[in-house]
C-alpha positions as YAML, in Angstrom:
chain: A
units: angstrom
residues:
- id: 1
  name: UNK
  ca: [8.35, -144.57, 106.92]
- id: 2
  name: UNK
  ca: [7.13, -144.61, 103.11]
- id: 3
  name: UNK
  ca: [5.35, -141.81, 101.95]
- id: 4
  name: UNK
  ca: [3.66, -141.14, 98.42]
- id: 5
  name: UNK
  ca: [1.66, -138.52, 97.62]
- id: 6
  name: UNK
  ca: [-1.84, -137.82, 94.86]
- id: 7
  name: UNK
  ca: [-2.53, -134.27, 93.22]
- id: 8
  name: UNK
  ca: [1.11, -133.39, 94.19]
- id: 9
  name: UNK
  ca: [1.59, -130.30, 92.78]
- id: 10
  name: UNK
  ca: [5.08, -128.95, 93.36]
- id: 11
  name: UNK
  ca: [5.95, -131.18, 96.45]
- id: 12
  name: UNK
  ca: [4.19, -129.40, 99.91]
- id: 13
  name: UNK
  ca: [3.52, -133.38, 101.64]
- id: 14
  name: UNK
  ca: [6.73, -134.59, 99.64]
- id: 15
  name: UNK
  ca: [8.84, -131.88, 101.33]
- id: 16
  name: UNK
  ca: [7.15, -132.03, 104.79]
- id: 17
  name: UNK
  ca: [7.49, -135.86, 104.46]
- id: 18
  name: UNK
  ca: [11.01, -135.65, 103.90]
- id: 19
  name: UNK
  ca: [11.42, -133.07, 107.35]
- id: 20
  name: UNK
  ca: [9.52, -135.81, 109.03]
- id: 21
  name: UNK
  ca: [12.15, -138.34, 107.85]
- id: 22
  name: UNK
  ca: [10.15, -140.21, 105.47]
- id: 23
  name: UNK
  ca: [10.96, -141.87, 102.04]
- id: 24
  name: UNK
  ca: [9.12, -140.56, 99.05]
- id: 25
  name: UNK
  ca: [8.24, -143.65, 97.04]
- id: 26
  name: UNK
  ca: [5.67, -141.86, 94.39]
- id: 27
  name: UNK
  ca: [3.85, -138.81, 93.18]
- id: 28
  name: UNK
  ca: [1.16, -138.06, 90.81]
- id: 29
  name: UNK
  ca: [0.62, -134.95, 89.28]
- id: 30
  name: UNK
  ca: [-0.95, -134.02, 85.79]
- id: 31
  name: UNK
  ca: [0.12, -130.45, 86.04]
- id: 32
  name: UNK
  ca: [2.75, -130.24, 83.25]
- id: 33
  name: UNK
  ca: [4.43, -127.33, 84.95]
- id: 34
  name: UNK
  ca: [4.28, -129.38, 88.05]
- id: 35
  name: UNK
  ca: [5.76, -132.28, 87.27]
- id: 36
  name: UNK
  ca: [9.59, -131.41, 86.37]
- id: 37
  name: UNK
  ca: [9.30, -129.56, 89.43]
- id: 38
  name: UNK
  ca: [8.73, -132.59, 91.28]
- id: 39
  name: UNK
  ca: [11.11, -135.19, 89.01]
- id: 40
  name: UNK
  ca: [13.82, -132.38, 89.86]
- id: 41
  name: UNK
  ca: [13.40, -132.34, 93.90]
- id: 42
  name: UNK
  ca: [12.60, -135.66, 94.19]
- id: 43
  name: UNK
  ca: [14.28, -137.75, 91.51]
- id: 44
  name: UNK
  ca: [14.36, -140.93, 93.52]
- id: 45
  name: UNK
  ca: [10.05, -141.13, 93.30]
- id: 46
  name: UNK
  ca: [8.31, -143.18, 91.16]
- id: 47
  name: UNK
  ca: [6.32, -140.25, 88.81]
- id: 48
  name: UNK
  ca: [2.63, -140.80, 87.66]
- id: 49
  name: UNK
  ca: [0.46, -138.20, 85.50]
- id: 50
  name: UNK
  ca: [-3.17, -139.08, 85.72]
- id: 51
  name: UNK
  ca: [-4.53, -140.29, 88.56]
- id: 52
  name: UNK
  ca: [-7.76, -141.58, 86.81]
- id: 53
  name: UNK
  ca: [-5.49, -143.89, 84.27]
- id: 54
  name: UNK
  ca: [-2.89, -145.04, 87.03]
- id: 55
  name: UNK
  ca: [-2.96, -148.50, 88.37]
- id: 56
  name: UNK
  ca: [-1.55, -148.52, 91.90]
- id: 57
  name: UNK
  ca: [-1.87, -152.02, 92.78]
- id: 58
  name: UNK
  ca: [1.72, -152.61, 92.20]
- id: 59
  name: UNK
  ca: [2.36, -150.32, 95.57]
- id: 60
  name: UNK
  ca: [-0.27, -152.63, 97.74]
- id: 61
  name: UNK
  ca: [1.22, -152.80, 101.45]
- id: 62
  name: UNK
  ca: [4.46, -150.75, 100.49]
- id: 63
  name: UNK
  ca: [3.16, -147.72, 101.61]
- id: 64
  name: UNK
  ca: [2.89, -146.26, 105.32]
- id: 65
  name: UNK
  ca: [1.39, -142.87, 104.77]
- id: 66
  name: UNK
  ca: [-0.83, -141.94, 101.52]
- id: 67
  name: UNK
  ca: [-1.53, -137.97, 101.28]
- id: 68
  name: UNK
  ca: [-3.48, -135.80, 99.17]
- id: 69
  name: UNK
  ca: [-5.00, -132.57, 98.62]
- id: 70
  name: UNK
  ca: [-7.33, -133.90, 96.15]
- id: 71
  name: UNK
  ca: [-8.60, -130.58, 93.95]
- id: 72
  name: UNK
  ca: [-10.40, -127.82, 96.02]
- id: 73
  name: UNK
  ca: [-11.51, -125.94, 92.97]
- id: 74
  name: UNK
  ca: [-15.44, -127.62, 93.22]
- id: 75
  name: UNK
  ca: [-15.49, -126.24, 97.15]
- id: 76
  name: UNK
  ca: [-13.75, -123.00, 97.09]
- id: 77
  name: UNK
  ca: [-15.17, -119.64, 97.38]
- id: 78
  name: UNK
  ca: [-13.02, -118.68, 94.64]
- id: 79
  name: UNK
  ca: [-14.26, -121.08, 91.88]
- id: 80
  name: UNK
  ca: [-17.61, -121.95, 90.53]
- id: 81
  name: UNK
  ca: [-18.40, -124.32, 93.78]
- id: 82
  name: UNK
  ca: [-20.40, -127.38, 91.40]
- id: 83
  name: UNK
  ca: [-19.54, -129.35, 94.01]
- id: 84
  name: UNK
  ca: [-19.61, -133.07, 93.37]
- id: 85
  name: UNK
  ca: [-20.97, -132.14, 90.04]
- id: 86
  name: UNK
  ca: [-17.42, -130.71, 89.31]
- id: 87
  name: UNK
  ca: [-15.27, -132.81, 87.07]
- id: 88
  name: UNK
  ca: [-12.34, -131.92, 89.52]
- id: 89
  name: UNK
  ca: [-14.40, -133.89, 92.09]
- id: 90
  name: UNK
  ca: [-11.87, -136.87, 92.11]
- id: 91
  name: UNK
  ca: [-12.04, -137.84, 96.00]
- id: 92
  name: UNK
  ca: [-13.09, -141.34, 94.02]
- id: 93
  name: UNK
  ca: [-10.51, -141.74, 92.57]
- id: 94
  name: UNK
  ca: [-8.09, -141.06, 95.37]
- id: 95
  name: UNK
  ca: [-10.47, -143.54, 97.54]
- id: 96
  name: UNK
  ca: [-9.52, -145.85, 94.96]
- id: 97
  name: UNK
  ca: [-5.87, -145.36, 95.07]
- id: 98
  name: UNK
  ca: [-6.38, -146.04, 99.00]
- id: 99
  name: UNK
  ca: [-8.30, -149.17, 98.08]
- id: 100
  name: UNK
  ca: [-5.68, -150.64, 95.72]
- id: 101
  name: UNK
  ca: [-2.68, -149.42, 98.00]
- id: 102
  name: UNK
  ca: [-4.09, -150.06, 101.64]
- id: 103
  name: UNK
  ca: [-1.53, -147.51, 103.14]
- id: 104
  name: UNK
  ca: [-1.16, -147.66, 106.92]
- id: 105
  name: UNK
  ca: [-2.23, -143.85, 107.24]
- id: 106
  name: UNK
  ca: [-4.27, -141.32, 105.00]
- id: 107
  name: UNK
  ca: [-3.86, -137.61, 105.37]
- id: 108
  name: UNK
  ca: [-6.39, -135.46, 102.86]
- id: 109
  name: UNK
  ca: [-6.62, -132.03, 102.23]
- id: 110
  name: UNK
  ca: [-8.98, -129.47, 101.09]
- id: 111
  name: UNK
  ca: [-10.49, -125.89, 101.55]
- id: 112
  name: UNK
  ca: [-12.53, -125.16, 104.70]
- id: 113
  name: UNK
  ca: [-15.87, -124.96, 102.65]
- id: 114
  name: UNK
  ca: [-15.64, -128.76, 102.21]
- id: 115
  name: UNK
  ca: [-16.56, -129.08, 105.77]
- id: 116
  name: UNK
  ca: [-20.38, -127.88, 105.37]
- id: 117
  name: UNK
  ca: [-20.82, -128.43, 101.66]
- id: 118
  name: UNK
  ca: [-24.27, -129.77, 100.90]
- id: 119
  name: UNK
  ca: [-24.83, -129.51, 104.96]
- id: 120
  name: UNK
  ca: [-21.77, -131.82, 105.72]
- id: 121
  name: UNK
  ca: [-23.12, -134.61, 103.10]
- id: 122
  name: UNK
  ca: [-20.03, -134.73, 101.20]
- id: 123
  name: UNK
  ca: [-17.45, -135.04, 103.87]
- id: 124
  name: UNK
  ca: [-19.47, -137.42, 105.40]
- id: 125
  name: UNK
  ca: [-19.36, -139.51, 102.58]
- id: 126
  name: UNK
  ca: [-15.52, -139.35, 102.62]
- id: 127
  name: UNK
  ca: [-15.88, -140.85, 106.50]
- id: 128
  name: UNK
  ca: [-18.09, -143.34, 105.40]
- id: 129
  name: UNK
  ca: [-15.74, -144.45, 102.49]
- id: 130
  name: UNK
  ca: [-13.05, -144.73, 104.62]
- id: 131
  name: UNK
  ca: [-14.73, -146.47, 107.53]
- id: 132
  name: UNK
  ca: [-15.91, -149.06, 105.00]
- id: 133
  name: UNK
  ca: [-12.24, -149.78, 104.12]
- id: 134
  name: UNK
  ca: [-11.30, -150.42, 107.72]
- id: 135
  name: UNK
  ca: [-9.99, -146.94, 108.87]
- id: 136
  name: UNK
  ca: [-10.85, -144.82, 111.58]
- id: 137
  name: UNK
  ca: [-10.98, -141.24, 110.71]
- id: 138
  name: UNK
  ca: [-10.70, -137.61, 112.76]
- id: 139
  name: UNK
  ca: [-10.73, -134.19, 110.54]
- id: 140
  name: UNK
  ca: [-9.33, -131.18, 111.59]
- id: 141
  name: UNK
  ca: [-9.37, -127.48, 110.44]
- id: 142
  name: UNK
  ca: [-5.91, -126.01, 111.20]
- id: 143
  name: UNK
  ca: [-5.17, -122.76, 109.47]
- id: 144
  name: UNK
  ca: [-1.77, -121.49, 108.42]
- id: 145
  name: UNK
  ca: [-1.17, -119.38, 111.09]
- id: 146
  name: UNK
  ca: [-1.21, -121.75, 113.57]
- id: 147
  name: UNK
  ca: [2.74, -122.66, 112.66]
- id: 148
  name: UNK
  ca: [3.36, -118.84, 112.29]
- id: 149
  name: UNK
  ca: [2.48, -117.75, 108.74]
- id: 150
  name: UNK
  ca: [1.43, -114.60, 107.86]
- id: 151
  name: UNK
  ca: [-2.18, -115.54, 106.68]
- id: 152
  name: UNK
  ca: [-5.19, -117.58, 108.08]
- id: 153
  name: UNK
  ca: [-5.69, -120.19, 105.27]
- id: 154
  name: UNK
  ca: [-7.95, -122.40, 106.76]
- id: 155
  name: UNK
  ca: [-8.42, -126.07, 105.55]
- id: 156
  name: UNK
  ca: [-9.72, -129.27, 106.63]
- id: 157
  name: UNK
  ca: [-7.26, -132.27, 106.95]
- id: 158
  name: UNK
  ca: [-8.33, -135.86, 107.59]
- id: 159
  name: UNK
  ca: [-6.57, -138.16, 109.29]
- id: 160
  name: UNK
  ca: [-7.12, -141.54, 108.88]
- id: 161
  name: UNK
  ca: [-5.14, -144.51, 110.38]
- id: 162
  name: UNK
  ca: [-6.39, -148.41, 109.44]
- id: 163
  name: UNK
  ca: [-7.37, -150.16, 112.24]
- id: 164
  name: UNK
  ca: [-5.60, -153.09, 111.57]
- id: 165
  name: UNK
  ca: [-2.50, -151.55, 111.22]
- id: 166
  name: UNK
  ca: [-1.21, -151.96, 114.91]
- id: 167
  name: UNK
  ca: [-0.52, -148.68, 116.24]
- id: 168
  name: UNK
  ca: [-2.73, -147.28, 118.83]
- id: 169
  name: UNK
  ca: [-5.97, -146.59, 117.81]
- id: 170
  name: UNK
  ca: [-7.26, -142.68, 117.24]
- id: 171
  name: UNK
  ca: [-10.27, -143.79, 119.60]
- id: 172
  name: UNK
  ca: [-8.34, -144.80, 122.29]
- id: 173
  name: UNK
  ca: [-6.07, -142.16, 122.17]
- id: 174
  name: UNK
  ca: [-8.86, -139.56, 122.87]
- id: 175
  name: UNK
  ca: [-10.96, -138.70, 125.90]
- id: 176
  name: UNK
  ca: [-14.74, -139.04, 125.63]
- id: 177
  name: UNK
  ca: [-16.68, -136.37, 124.49]
- id: 178
  name: UNK
  ca: [-18.32, -135.46, 128.04]
- id: 179
  name: UNK
  ca: [-14.66, -135.51, 129.94]
- id: 180
  name: UNK
  ca: [-13.64, -132.60, 131.59]
- id: 181
  name: UNK
  ca: [-10.27, -132.92, 129.92]
- id: 182
  name: UNK
  ca: [-12.19, -133.01, 126.00]
- id: 183
  name: UNK
  ca: [-14.16, -129.65, 127.34]
- id: 184
  name: UNK
  ca: [-11.03, -127.79, 128.12]
- id: 185
  name: UNK
  ca: [-8.40, -128.92, 125.65]
- id: 186
  name: UNK
  ca: [-7.72, -126.22, 123.25]
- id: 187
  name: UNK
  ca: [-4.66, -127.96, 121.61]
- id: 188
  name: UNK
  ca: [-4.34, -128.42, 118.06]
- id: 189
  name: UNK
  ca: [-2.73, -131.85, 117.47]
- id: 190
  name: UNK
  ca: [-3.29, -133.38, 120.86]
- id: 191
  name: UNK
  ca: [-6.37, -134.18, 119.25]
- id: 192
  name: UNK
  ca: [-8.87, -131.90, 120.36]
- id: 193
  name: UNK
  ca: [-12.44, -131.61, 120.33]
- id: 194
  name: UNK
  ca: [-13.97, -128.80, 118.90]
- id: 195
  name: UNK
  ca: [-17.34, -127.08, 118.49]
- id: 196
  name: UNK
  ca: [-18.63, -128.54, 114.98]
- id: 197
  name: UNK
  ca: [-19.11, -132.43, 115.22]
- id: 198
  name: UNK
  ca: [-16.52, -134.91, 114.36]
- id: 199
  name: UNK
  ca: [-14.70, -131.51, 112.90]
- id: 200
  name: UNK
  ca: [-11.94, -130.36, 115.35]
- id: 201
  name: UNK
  ca: [-10.81, -126.83, 115.18]
- id: 202
  name: UNK
  ca: [-7.49, -125.09, 115.92]
- id: 203
  name: UNK
  ca: [-8.22, -121.55, 115.84]
- id: 204
  name: UNK
  ca: [-4.91, -120.39, 116.93]
- id: 205
  name: UNK
  ca: [-1.79, -120.77, 117.28]
- id: 206
  name: UNK
  ca: [0.13, -123.99, 118.25]
- id: 207
  name: UNK
  ca: [1.36, -123.42, 121.61]
- id: 208
  name: UNK
  ca: [4.97, -123.85, 122.20]
- id: 209
  name: UNK
  ca: [4.81, -127.28, 124.02]
- id: 210
  name: UNK
  ca: [2.63, -128.60, 120.91]
- id: 211
  name: UNK
  ca: [4.79, -127.28, 118.16]
- id: 212
  name: UNK
  ca: [7.25, -128.98, 116.46]
- id: 213
  name: UNK
  ca: [9.50, -126.85, 114.65]
- id: 214
  name: UNK
  ca: [10.37, -127.78, 111.08]
- id: 215
  name: UNK
  ca: [13.70, -127.33, 109.14]
- id: 216
  name: UNK
  ca: [11.88, -124.54, 107.66]
- id: 217
  name: UNK
  ca: [10.23, -123.76, 110.72]
- id: 218
  name: UNK
  ca: [8.29, -120.62, 111.95]
- id: 219
  name: UNK
  ca: [11.49, -118.14, 111.97]
- id: 220
  name: UNK
  ca: [10.83, -118.62, 107.90]
- id: 221
  name: UNK
  ca: [8.35, -115.52, 108.29]
- id: 222
  name: UNK
  ca: [9.67, -113.61, 111.09]
- id: 223
  name: UNK
  ca: [10.23, -110.70, 108.87]
- id: 224
  name: UNK
  ca: [6.66, -111.12, 106.90]
- id: 225
  name: UNK
  ca: [3.89, -108.29, 107.66]
- id: 226
  name: UNK
  ca: [0.46, -109.42, 109.03]
- id: 227
  name: UNK
  ca: [-1.15, -109.32, 105.84]
- id: 228
  name: UNK
  ca: [0.99, -110.88, 103.37]
- id: 229
  name: UNK
  ca: [1.40, -109.52, 99.67]
- id: 230
  name: UNK
  ca: [1.43, -111.94, 97.01]
- id: 231
  name: UNK
  ca: [4.70, -112.90, 97.12]
- id: 232
  name: UNK
  ca: [7.20, -116.23, 96.93]
- id: 233
  name: UNK
  ca: [7.91, -117.27, 100.93]
- id: 234
  name: UNK
  ca: [4.55, -116.83, 102.54]
- id: 235
  name: UNK
  ca: [3.04, -120.61, 101.83]
- id: 236
  name: UNK
  ca: [6.08, -121.66, 103.72]
- id: 237
  name: UNK
  ca: [7.89, -123.30, 100.76]
- id: 238
  name: UNK
  ca: [11.58, -122.50, 99.93]
- id: 239
  name: UNK
  ca: [12.53, -120.50, 97.24]
- id: 240
  name: UNK
  ca: [14.07, -123.42, 95.61]
- id: 241
  name: UNK
  ca: [10.36, -124.63, 95.02]
- id: 242
  name: UNK
  ca: [8.11, -121.62, 94.46]
- id: 243
  name: UNK
  ca: [10.58, -119.02, 93.34]
- id: 244
  name: UNK
  ca: [10.51, -119.53, 89.65]
- id: 245
  name: UNK
  ca: [9.70, -116.26, 88.16]
- id: 246
  name: UNK
  ca: [11.23, -115.64, 84.86]
- id: 247
  name: UNK
  ca: [8.51, -114.37, 82.61]
- id: 248
  name: UNK
  ca: [8.10, -117.67, 80.71]
- id: 249
  name: UNK
  ca: [6.88, -119.19, 83.70]
- id: 250
  name: UNK
  ca: [5.73, -116.79, 86.28]
- id: 251
  name: UNK
  ca: [2.25, -117.38, 85.72]
- id: 252
  name: UNK
  ca: [2.52, -121.06, 86.19]
- id: 253
  name: UNK
  ca: [4.78, -120.50, 89.15]
- id: 254
  name: UNK
  ca: [2.49, -118.20, 90.96]
- id: 255
  name: UNK
  ca: [-0.60, -120.84, 90.54]
- id: 256
  name: UNK
  ca: [1.58, -123.69, 91.56]
- id: 257
  name: UNK
  ca: [2.47, -122.27, 94.94]
- id: 258
  name: UNK
  ca: [-0.58, -120.88, 95.28]
- id: 259
  name: UNK
  ca: [-2.41, -124.11, 95.10]
- id: 260
  name: UNK
  ca: [0.55, -125.81, 97.33]
- id: 261
  name: UNK
  ca: [-0.36, -126.75, 100.77]
- id: 262
  name: UNK
  ca: [2.15, -125.05, 103.85]
- id: 263
  name: UNK
  ca: [4.61, -128.03, 104.36]
- id: 264
  name: UNK
  ca: [4.94, -126.49, 108.11]
- id: 265
  name: UNK
  ca: [1.00, -127.25, 108.82]
- id: 266
  name: UNK
  ca: [1.35, -131.17, 107.52]
- id: 267
  name: UNK
  ca: [4.97, -131.56, 109.20]
- id: 268
  name: UNK
  ca: [3.16, -131.43, 112.56]
- id: 269
  name: UNK
  ca: [0.30, -134.05, 111.67]
- id: 270
  name: UNK
  ca: [3.42, -136.26, 110.10]
- id: 271
  name: UNK
  ca: [5.66, -135.94, 113.37]
- id: 272
  name: UNK
  ca: [2.17, -136.67, 115.25]
- id: 273
  name: UNK
  ca: [1.97, -139.67, 113.21]
- id: 274
  name: UNK
  ca: [5.59, -140.68, 114.11]
- id: 275
  name: UNK
  ca: [5.02, -140.51, 117.86]
- id: 276
  name: UNK
  ca: [1.79, -142.70, 117.21]
- id: 277
  name: UNK
  ca: [3.88, -145.44, 115.34]
- id: 278
  name: UNK
  ca: [7.05, -145.02, 117.69]
- id: 279
  name: UNK
  ca: [4.16, -145.40, 120.66]
- id: 280
  name: UNK
  ca: [5.49, -141.73, 122.00]
- id: 281
  name: UNK
  ca: [1.59, -141.16, 122.95]
- id: 282
  name: UNK
  ca: [1.01, -143.93, 125.14]
...
């Protein structure tokens, strides 16, 4: 499986992709601090700087999974919450990249507030955009604590599969919404039905049967307090990626790993994609 990331940060998606056995083909990140980190840890991947000026057509048909944590600042409670009026609202650029690349799978990530922004209209726009390109879409709200992290960190994960790509349909996999199985299913990536429309929630930890241990898995946080201080490692990234603390780069480092995804969460999604591709969920 081939993987490429947009809004790559310091490589949380790319790290989890390696854990899942995928080959990282390219990354795209505008931050000048993050780019050398990506280049060092993923030297075989092509590196792009600004998604707004990059032509991705050379990758058409060559990428199995395209990921992107498109900027959350327009929707984050920690920001000014300008929404689609924010210059950093870059979903349209990610959509253009998807249109040019035509990956089999797309995984997008954003903050929990993205779900209800403008009464859900922005999320509905993302659904409509992807479906117009021939993708079946299923969003999930998954917290980092579901994989053992010492903090909640709710995030919405938008998983889309190209309907003509040949593996099992997401909709074929799922029970009808009014079935008893759907009503009682509390799993996280067994593709559960939630209580907020199309968005499925995982409030608690993955069960032992559902959790796929990553190479840097739940034992990583064994000695962490329940309420984590700001410190290296609570994001699930190894020190080689987030442990730069000498004074000249300390501020940029804290910002970079604070913005990073928890790779153990995406690893669960990646392993589920592997199972779909290998027909293990039939």
